[in-house]
mmCIF file as Biopython writes it, N, C-alpha, C and O atoms, coordinates in Angstrom:
data_model
#
loop_
_atom_site.group_PDB
_atom_site.id
_atom_site.type_symbol
_atom_site.label_atom_id
_atom_site.label_alt_id
_atom_site.label_comp_id
_atom_site.label_asym_id
_atom_site.label_entity_id
_atom_site.label_seq_id
_atom_site.pdbx_PDB_ins_code
_atom_site.Cartn_x
_atom_site.Cartn_y
_atom_site.Cartn_z
_atom_site.occupancy
_atom_site.B_iso_or_equiv
_atom_site.auth_seq_id
_atom_site.auth_asym_id
_atom_site.pdbx_PDB_model_num
ATOM 1   N N  . MET A ? 1  ? 1.509  -6.926  19.533 1.0 0.0 1  A 1 
ATOM 2   C CA . MET A ? 1  ? 2.260  -7.664  20.540 1.0 0.0 1  A 1 
ATOM 3   C C  . MET A ? 1  ? 3.135  -8.736  19.887 1.0 0.0 1  A 1 
ATOM 4   O O  . MET A ? 1  ? 4.298  -8.909  20.250 1.0 0.0 1  A 1 
ATOM 5   N N  . LYS A ? 2  ? 2.554  -9.454  18.917 1.0 0.0 2  A 1 
ATOM 6   C CA . LYS A ? 2  ? 3.316  -10.514 18.261 1.0 0.0 2  A 1 
ATOM 7   C C  . LYS A ? 2  ? 4.506  -9.932  17.507 1.0 0.0 2  A 1 
ATOM 8   O O  . LYS A ? 2  ? 5.565  -10.556 17.436 1.0 0.0 2  A 1 
ATOM 9   N N  . LYS A ? 3  ? 4.335  -8.734  16.945 1.0 0.0 3  A 1 
ATOM 10  C CA . LYS A ? 3  ? 5.431  -8.087  16.216 1.0 0.0 3  A 1 
ATOM 11  C C  . LYS A ? 3  ? 6.589  -7.780  17.165 1.0 0.0 3  A 1 
ATOM 12  O O  . LYS A ? 3  ? 7.753  -7.964  16.810 1.0 0.0 3  A 1 
ATOM 13  N N  . ASP A ? 4  ? 6.268  -7.313  18.368 1.0 0.0 4  A 1 
ATOM 14  C CA . ASP A ? 4  ? 7.313  -7.004  19.349 1.0 0.0 4  A 1 
ATOM 15  C C  . ASP A ? 4  ? 8.089  -8.253  19.748 1.0 0.0 4  A 1 
ATOM 16  O O  . ASP A ? 4  ? 9.312  -8.213  19.883 1.0 0.0 4  A 1 
ATOM 17  N N  . LEU A ? 5  ? 7.381  -9.353  19.935 1.0 0.0 5  A 1 
ATOM 18  C CA . LEU A ? 5  ? 8.034  -10.598 20.317 1.0 0.0 5  A 1 
ATOM 19  C C  . LEU A ? 5  ? 8.944  -11.093 19.200 1.0 0.0 5  A 1 
ATOM 20  O O  . LEU A ? 5  ? 10.068 -11.524 19.457 1.0 0.0 5  A 1 
ATOM 21  N N  . THR A ? 6  ? 8.466  -11.033 17.969 1.0 0.0 6  A 1 
ATOM 22  C CA . THR A ? 6  ? 9.274  -11.466 16.828 1.0 0.0 6  A 1 
ATOM 23  C C  . THR A ? 6  ? 10.521 -10.615 16.701 1.0 0.0 6  A 1 
ATOM 24  O O  . THR A ? 6  ? 11.614 -11.135 16.476 1.0 0.0 6  A 1 
ATOM 25  N N  . LEU A ? 7  ? 10.361 -9.313  16.843 1.0 0.0 7  A 1 
ATOM 26  C CA . LEU A ? 7  ? 11.495 -8.398  16.745 1.0 0.0 7  A 1 
ATOM 27  C C  . LEU A ? 7  ? 12.506 -8.662  17.853 1.0 0.0 7  A 1 
ATOM 28  O O  . LEU A ? 7  ? 13.714 -8.664  17.612 1.0 0.0 7  A 1 
ATOM 29  N N  . THR A ? 8  ? 12.015 -8.883  19.057 1.0 0.0 8  A 1 
ATOM 30  C CA . THR A ? 8  ? 12.903 -9.173  20.181 1.0 0.0 8  A 1 
ATOM 31  C C  . THR A ? 8  ? 13.676 -10.467 19.948 1.0 0.0 8  A 1 
ATOM 32  O O  . THR A ? 8  ? 14.867 -10.547 20.247 1.0 0.0 8  A 1 
ATOM 33  N N  . LEU A ? 9  ? 13.000 -11.472 19.418 1.0 0.0 9  A 1 
ATOM 34  C CA . LEU A ? 9  ? 13.672 -12.742 19.148 1.0 0.0 9  A 1 
ATOM 35  C C  . LEU A ? 9  ? 14.733 -12.594 18.062 1.0 0.0 9  A 1 
ATOM 36  O O  . LEU A ? 9  ? 15.799 -13.204 18.158 1.0 0.0 9  A 1 
ATOM 37  N N  . TRP A ? 10 ? 14.460 -11.791 17.026 1.0 0.0 10 A 1 
ATOM 38  C CA . TRP A ? 10 ? 15.459 -11.560 15.975 1.0 0.0 10 A 1 
ATOM 39  C C  . TRP A ? 10 ? 16.674 -10.835 16.534 1.0 0.0 10 A 1 
ATOM 40  O O  . TRP A ? 10 ? 17.807 -11.192 16.212 1.0 0.0 10 A 1 
ATOM 41  N N  . LEU A ? 11 ? 16.456 -9.828  17.364 1.0 0.0 11 A 1 
ATOM 42  C CA . LEU A ? 11 ? 17.577 -9.095  17.958 1.0 0.0 11 A 1 
ATOM 43  C C  . LEU A ? 11 ? 18.384 -10.007 18.881 1.0 0.0 11 A 1 
ATOM 44  O O  . LEU A ? 11 ? 19.613 -9.945  18.899 1.0 0.0 11 A 1 
ATOM 45  N N  . PHE A ? 12 ? 17.699 -10.846 19.639 1.0 0.0 12 A 1 
ATOM 46  C CA . PHE A ? 12 ? 18.394 -11.796 20.503 1.0 0.0 12 A 1 
ATOM 47  C C  . PHE A ? 12 ? 19.214 -12.783 19.675 1.0 0.0 12 A 1 
ATOM 48  O O  . PHE A ? 12 ? 20.336 -13.130 20.042 1.0 0.0 12 A 1 
ATOM 49  N N  . ALA A ? 13 ? 18.644 -13.233 18.554 1.0 0.0 13 A 1 
ATOM 50  C CA . ALA A ? 13 ? 19.365 -14.162 17.677 1.0 0.0 13 A 1 
ATOM 51  C C  . ALA A ? 13 ? 20.618 -13.506 17.104 1.0 0.0 13 A 1 
ATOM 52  O O  . ALA A ? 13 ? 21.655 -14.158 16.985 1.0 0.0 13 A 1 
ATOM 53  N N  . LEU A ? 14 ? 20.534 -12.223 16.749 1.0 0.0 14 A 1 
ATOM 54  C CA . LEU A ? 14 ? 21.713 -11.516 16.243 1.0 0.0 14 A 1 
ATOM 55  C C  . LEU A ? 14 ? 22.791 -11.399 17.318 1.0 0.0 14 A 1 
ATOM 56  O O  . LEU A ? 14 ? 23.974 -11.588 17.035 1.0 0.0 14 A 1 
ATOM 57  N N  . LEU A ? 15 ? 22.389 -11.089 18.543 1.0 0.0 15 A 1 
ATOM 58  C CA . LEU A ? 15 ? 23.364 -11.019 19.632 1.0 0.0 15 A 1 
ATOM 59  C C  . LEU A ? 15 ? 23.991 -12.385 19.898 1.0 0.0 15 A 1 
ATOM 60  O O  . LEU A ? 15 ? 25.189 -12.485 20.165 1.0 0.0 15 A 1 
ATOM 61  N N  . LEU A ? 16 ? 23.180 -13.428 19.825 1.0 0.0 16 A 1 
ATOM 62  C CA . LEU A ? 16 ? 23.699 -14.780 20.012 1.0 0.0 16 A 1 
ATOM 63  C C  . LEU A ? 16 ? 24.688 -15.138 18.907 1.0 0.0 16 A 1 
ATOM 64  O O  . LEU A ? 16 ? 25.711 -15.772 19.165 1.0 0.0 16 A 1 
ATOM 65  N N  . PHE A ? 17 ? 24.380 -14.730 17.673 1.0 0.0 17 A 1 
ATOM 66  C CA . PHE A ? 17 ? 25.282 -14.962 16.545 1.0 0.0 17 A 1 
ATOM 67  C C  . PHE A ? 17 ? 26.613 -14.245 16.777 1.0 0.0 17 A 1 
ATOM 68  O O  . PHE A ? 17 ? 27.674 -14.807 16.506 1.0 0.0 17 A 1 
ATOM 69  N N  . GLY A ? 18 ? 26.560 -13.007 17.277 1.0 0.0 18 A 1 
ATOM 70  C CA . GLY A ? 18 ? 27.782 -12.279 17.586 1.0 0.0 18 A 1 
ATOM 71  C C  . GLY A ? 18 ? 28.595 -12.969 18.665 1.0 0.0 18 A 1 
ATOM 72  O O  . GLY A ? 18 ? 29.825 -12.972 18.614 1.0 0.0 18 A 1 
ATOM 73  N N  . THR A ? 19 ? 27.911 -13.556 19.645 1.0 0.0 19 A 1 
ATOM 74  C CA . THR A ? 19 ? 28.607 -14.285 20.701 1.0 0.0 19 A 1 
ATOM 75  C C  . THR A ? 19 ? 29.274 -15.542 20.156 1.0 0.0 19 A 1 
ATOM 76  O O  . THR A ? 19 ? 30.389 -15.879 20.555 1.0 0.0 19 A 1 
ATOM 77  N N  . VAL A ? 20 ? 28.598 -16.231 19.253 1.0 0.0 20 A 1 
ATOM 78  C CA . VAL A ? 20 ? 29.175 -17.430 18.633 1.0 0.0 20 A 1 
ATOM 79  C C  . VAL A ? 20 ? 30.416 -17.065 17.825 1.0 0.0 20 A 1 
ATOM 80  O O  . VAL A ? 20 ? 31.384 -17.824 17.803 1.0 0.0 20 A 1 
ATOM 81  N N  . LEU A ? 21 ? 30.397 -15.909 17.162 1.0 0.0 21 A 1 
ATOM 82  C CA . LEU A ? 21 ? 31.559 -15.464 16.392 1.0 0.0 21 A 1 
ATOM 83  C C  . LEU A ? 21 ? 32.784 -15.296 17.285 1.0 0.0 21 A 1 
ATOM 84  O O  . LEU A ? 21 ? 33.907 -15.549 16.850 1.0 0.0 21 A 1 
ATOM 85  N N  . VAL A ? 22 ? 32.577 -14.873 18.527 1.0 0.0 22 A 1 
ATOM 86  C CA . VAL A ? 22 ? 33.697 -14.712 19.459 1.0 0.0 22 A 1 
ATOM 87  C C  . VAL A ? 22 ? 34.378 -16.062 19.693 1.0 0.0 22 A 1 
ATOM 88  O O  . VAL A ? 22 ? 35.605 -16.140 19.757 1.0 0.0 22 A 1 
ATOM 89  N N  . PHE A ? 23 ? 33.580 -17.116 19.820 1.0 0.0 23 A 1 
ATOM 90  C CA . PHE A ? 23 ? 34.150 -18.442 20.065 1.0 0.0 23 A 1 
ATOM 91  C C  . PHE A ? 23 ? 34.945 -18.951 18.870 1.0 0.0 23 A 1 
ATOM 92  O O  . PHE A ? 23 ? 35.848 -19.773 19.027 1.0 0.0 23 A 1 
ATOM 93  N N  . PHE A ? 24 ? 34.613 -18.463 17.672 1.0 0.0 24 A 1 
ATOM 94  C CA . PHE A ? 24 ? 35.352 -18.863 16.476 1.0 0.0 24 A 1 
ATOM 95  C C  . PHE A ? 24 ? 36.455 -17.869 16.133 1.0 0.0 24 A 1 
ATOM 96  O O  . PHE A ? 24 ? 36.961 -17.863 15.011 1.0 0.0 24 A 1 
ATOM 97  N N  . LYS A ? 25 ? 36.831 -17.020 17.106 1.0 0.0 25 A 1 
ATOM 98  C CA . LYS A ? 25 ? 37.937 -16.076 16.981 1.0 0.0 25 A 1 
ATOM 99  C C  . LYS A ? 25 ? 37.706 -15.017 15.902 1.0 0.0 25 A 1 
ATOM 100 O O  . LYS A ? 25 ? 38.664 -14.474 15.352 1.0 0.0 25 A 1 
ATOM 101 N N  . GLN A ? 26 ? 36.445 -14.721 15.599 1.0 0.0 26 A 1 
ATOM 102 C CA . GLN A ? 26 ? 36.106 -13.669 14.639 1.0 0.0 26 A 1 
ATOM 103 C C  . GLN A ? 26 ? 35.695 -12.419 15.422 1.0 0.0 26 A 1 
ATOM 104 O O  . GLN A ? 26 ? 34.539 -11.998 15.382 1.0 0.0 26 A 1 
ATOM 105 N N  . LEU A ? 27 ? 36.659 -11.841 16.132 1.0 0.0 27 A 1 
ATOM 106 C CA . LEU A ? 27 ? 36.339 -10.752 17.057 1.0 0.0 27 A 1 
ATOM 107 C C  . LEU A ? 27 ? 35.829 -9.510  16.340 1.0 0.0 27 A 1 
ATOM 108 O O  . LEU A ? 27 ? 34.885 -8.873  16.808 1.0 0.0 27 A 1 
ATOM 109 N N  . THR A ? 28 ? 36.437 -9.157  15.216 1.0 0.0 28 A 1 
ATOM 110 C CA . THR A ? 28 ? 36.007 -7.955  14.499 1.0 0.0 28 A 1 
ATOM 111 C C  . THR A ? 28 ? 34.570 -8.102  14.016 1.0 0.0 28 A 1 
ATOM 112 O O  . THR A ? 28 ? 33.762 -7.186  14.168 1.0 0.0 28 A 1 
ATOM 113 N N  . ALA A ? 29 ? 34.256 -9.241  13.442 1.0 0.0 29 A 1 
ATOM 114 C CA . ALA A ? 29 ? 32.888 -9.479  12.972 1.0 0.0 29 A 1 
ATOM 115 C C  . ALA A ? 29 ? 31.906 -9.477  14.141 1.0 0.0 29 A 1 
ATOM 116 O O  . ALA A ? 29 ? 30.792 -8.970  14.015 1.0 0.0 29 A 1 
ATOM 117 N N  . ALA A ? 30 ? 32.311 -10.037 15.264 1.0 0.0 30 A 1 
ATOM 118 C CA . ALA A ? 30 ? 31.436 -10.070 16.435 1.0 0.0 30 A 1 
ATOM 119 C C  . ALA A ? 30 ? 31.153 -8.660  16.940 1.0 0.0 30 A 1 
ATOM 120 O O  . ALA A ? 30 ? 30.023 -8.349  17.317 1.0 0.0 30 A 1 
ATOM 121 N N  . ILE A ? 31 ? 32.171 -7.810  16.949 1.0 0.0 31 A 1 
ATOM 122 C CA . ILE A ? 31 ? 31.979 -6.425  17.386 1.0 0.0 31 A 1 
ATOM 123 C C  . ILE A ? 31 ? 31.017 -5.703  16.451 1.0 0.0 31 A 1 
ATOM 124 O O  . ILE A ? 31 ? 30.127 -4.984  16.905 1.0 0.0 31 A 1 
ATOM 125 N N  . TYR A ? 32 ? 31.194 -5.895  15.142 1.0 0.0 32 A 1 
ATOM 126 C CA . TYR A ? 32 ? 30.292 -5.256  14.179 1.0 0.0 32 A 1 
ATOM 127 C C  . TYR A ? 32 ? 28.857 -5.743  14.339 1.0 0.0 32 A 1 
ATOM 128 O O  . TYR A ? 32 ? 27.925 -4.938  14.338 1.0 0.0 32 A 1 
ATOM 129 N N  . VAL A ? 33 ? 28.672 -7.047  14.476 1.0 0.0 33 A 1 
ATOM 130 C CA . VAL A ? 33 ? 27.322 -7.608  14.590 1.0 0.0 33 A 1 
ATOM 131 C C  . VAL A ? 33 ? 26.645 -7.116  15.860 1.0 0.0 33 A 1 
ATOM 132 O O  . VAL A ? 33 ? 25.491 -6.689  15.821 1.0 0.0 33 A 1 
ATOM 133 N N  . ASN A ? 34 ? 27.349 -7.171  16.984 1.0 0.0 34 A 1 
ATOM 134 C CA . ASN A ? 34 ? 26.740 -6.753  18.249 1.0 0.0 34 A 1 
ATOM 135 C C  . ASN A ? 34 ? 26.478 -5.253  18.280 1.0 0.0 34 A 1 
ATOM 136 O O  . ASN A ? 34 ? 25.456 -4.818  18.811 1.0 0.0 34 A 1 
ATOM 137 N N  . THR A ? 35 ? 27.383 -4.458  17.720 1.0 0.0 35 A 1 
ATOM 138 C CA . THR A ? 35 ? 27.159 -3.013  17.669 1.0 0.0 35 A 1 
ATOM 139 C C  . THR A ? 35 ? 25.963 -2.687  16.789 1.0 0.0 35 A 1 
ATOM 140 O O  . THR A ? 35 ? 25.146 -1.833  17.135 1.0 0.0 35 A 1 
ATOM 141 N N  . LEU A ? 36 ? 25.858 -3.360  15.657 1.0 0.0 36 A 1 
ATOM 142 C CA . LEU A ? 36 ? 24.723 -3.146  14.764 1.0 0.0 36 A 1 
ATOM 143 C C  . LEU A ? 36 ? 23.413 -3.545  15.435 1.0 0.0 36 A 1 
ATOM 144 O O  . LEU A ? 36 ? 22.406 -2.851  15.292 1.0 0.0 36 A 1 
ATOM 145 N N  . THR A ? 37 ? 23.421 -4.643  16.155 1.0 0.0 37 A 1 
ATOM 146 C CA . THR A ? 37 ? 22.218 -5.099  16.846 1.0 0.0 37 A 1 
ATOM 147 C C  . THR A ? 37 ? 21.786 -4.101  17.911 1.0 0.0 37 A 1 
ATOM 148 O O  . THR A ? 37 ? 20.601 -3.787  18.026 1.0 0.0 37 A 1 
ATOM 149 N N  . ILE A ? 38 ? 22.730 -3.606  18.682 1.0 0.0 38 A 1 
ATOM 150 C CA . ILE A ? 38 ? 22.409 -2.625  19.721 1.0 0.0 38 A 1 
ATOM 151 C C  . ILE A ? 38 ? 21.899 -1.336  19.094 1.0 0.0 38 A 1 
ATOM 152 O O  . ILE A ? 38 ? 20.958 -0.726  19.602 1.0 0.0 38 A 1 
ATOM 153 N N  . ALA A ? 39 ? 22.517 -0.916  17.988 1.0 0.0 39 A 1 
ATOM 154 C CA . ALA A ? 39 ? 22.066 0.300   17.305 1.0 0.0 39 A 1 
ATOM 155 C C  . ALA A ? 39 ? 20.638 0.140   16.792 1.0 0.0 39 A 1 
ATOM 156 O O  . ALA A ? 39 ? 19.832 1.064   16.912 1.0 0.0 39 A 1 
ATOM 157 N N  . ILE A ? 40 ? 20.317 -1.012  16.225 1.0 0.0 40 A 1 
ATOM 158 C CA . ILE A ? 40 ? 18.951 -1.258  15.742 1.0 0.0 40 A 1 
ATOM 159 C C  . ILE A ? 40 ? 17.966 -1.220  16.903 1.0 0.0 40 A 1 
ATOM 160 O O  . ILE A ? 40 ? 16.894 -0.627  16.789 1.0 0.0 40 A 1 
ATOM 161 N N  . ALA A ? 41 ? 18.322 -1.846  18.015 1.0 0.0 41 A 1 
ATOM 162 C CA . ALA A ? 41 ? 17.434 -1.866  19.177 1.0 0.0 41 A 1 
ATOM 163 C C  . ALA A ? 41 ? 17.196 -0.455  19.713 1.0 0.0 41 A 1 
ATOM 164 O O  . ALA A ? 41 ? 16.072 -0.110  20.076 1.0 0.0 41 A 1 
ATOM 165 N N  . VAL A ? 42 ? 18.246 0.355   19.761 1.0 0.0 42 A 1 
ATOM 166 C CA . VAL A ? 42 ? 18.100 1.730   20.254 1.0 0.0 42 A 1 
ATOM 167 C C  . VAL A ? 42 ? 17.236 2.549   19.308 1.0 0.0 42 A 1 
ATOM 168 O O  . VAL A ? 42 ? 16.358 3.291   19.751 1.0 0.0 42 A 1 
ATOM 169 N N  . LEU A ? 43 ? 17.480 2.419   18.003 1.0 0.0 43 A 1 
ATOM 170 C CA . LEU A ? 43 ? 16.673 3.161   17.033 1.0 0.0 43 A 1 
ATOM 171 C C  . LEU A ? 43 ? 15.203 2.771   17.105 1.0 0.0 43 A 1 
ATOM 172 O O  . LEU A ? 43 ? 14.326 3.632   17.032 1.0 0.0 43 A 1 
ATOM 173 N N  . LEU A ? 44 ? 14.934 1.488   17.246 1.0 0.0 44 A 1 
ATOM 174 C CA . LEU A ? 44 ? 13.546 1.043   17.327 1.0 0.0 44 A 1 
ATOM 175 C C  . LEU A ? 44 ? 12.884 1.503   18.617 1.0 0.0 44 A 1 
ATOM 176 O O  . LEU A ? 44 ? 11.696 1.826   18.622 1.0 0.0 44 A 1 
ATOM 177 N N  . SER A ? 45 ? 13.634 1.535   19.704 1.0 0.0 45 A 1 
ATOM 178 C CA . SER A ? 45 ? 13.033 1.969   20.966 1.0 0.0 45 A 1 
ATOM 179 C C  . SER A ? 45 ? 12.752 3.469   20.960 1.0 0.0 45 A 1 
ATOM 180 O O  . SER A ? 45 ? 11.769 3.911   21.554 1.0 0.0 45 A 1 
ATOM 181 N N  . THR A ? 46 ? 13.600 4.257   20.298 1.0 0.0 46 A 1 
ATOM 182 C CA . THR A ? 46 ? 13.337 5.695   20.239 1.0 0.0 46 A 1 
ATOM 183 C C  . THR A ? 46 ? 12.248 6.012   19.223 1.0 0.0 46 A 1 
ATOM 184 O O  . THR A ? 46 ? 11.556 7.021   19.357 1.0 0.0 46 A 1 
ATOM 185 N N  . GLU A ? 47 ? 12.085 5.167   18.213 1.0 0.0 47 A 1 
ATOM 186 C CA . GLU A ? 47 ? 11.059 5.392   17.197 1.0 0.0 47 A 1 
ATOM 187 C C  . GLU A ? 47 ? 9.664  5.185   17.768 1.0 0.0 47 A 1 
ATOM 188 O O  . GLU A ? 47 ? 8.722  5.863   17.360 1.0 0.0 47 A 1 
ATOM 189 N N  . GLU A ? 48 ? 9.523  4.255   18.707 1.0 0.0 48 A 1 
ATOM 190 C CA . GLU A ? 48 ? 8.217  3.936   19.271 1.0 0.0 48 A 1 
ATOM 191 C C  . GLU A ? 48 ? 7.721  4.996   20.243 1.0 0.0 48 A 1 
ATOM 192 O O  . GLU A ? 48 ? 6.526  5.038   20.538 1.0 0.0 48 A 1 
ATOM 193 N N  . ARG A ? 49 ? 8.582  5.832   20.738 1.0 0.0 49 A 1 
ATOM 194 C CA . ARG A ? 49 ? 8.180  6.844   21.727 1.0 0.0 49 A 1 
ATOM 195 C C  . ARG A ? 49 ? 7.426  7.979   21.115 1.0 0.0 49 A 1 
ATOM 196 O O  . ARG A ? 49 ? 7.023  8.904   21.820 1.0 0.0 49 A 1 
#
């Protein structure tokens, strides 16, 4: 359970970092970070099944 919470917090932190990049006009980096975060989340969710 603790591992799931830690992983969720790391993924949330990555998404938050991507959002902060948007405010600093780093749109390309923000797209890469958010896409990578979503891809990791999808891979981890399919791996657990």
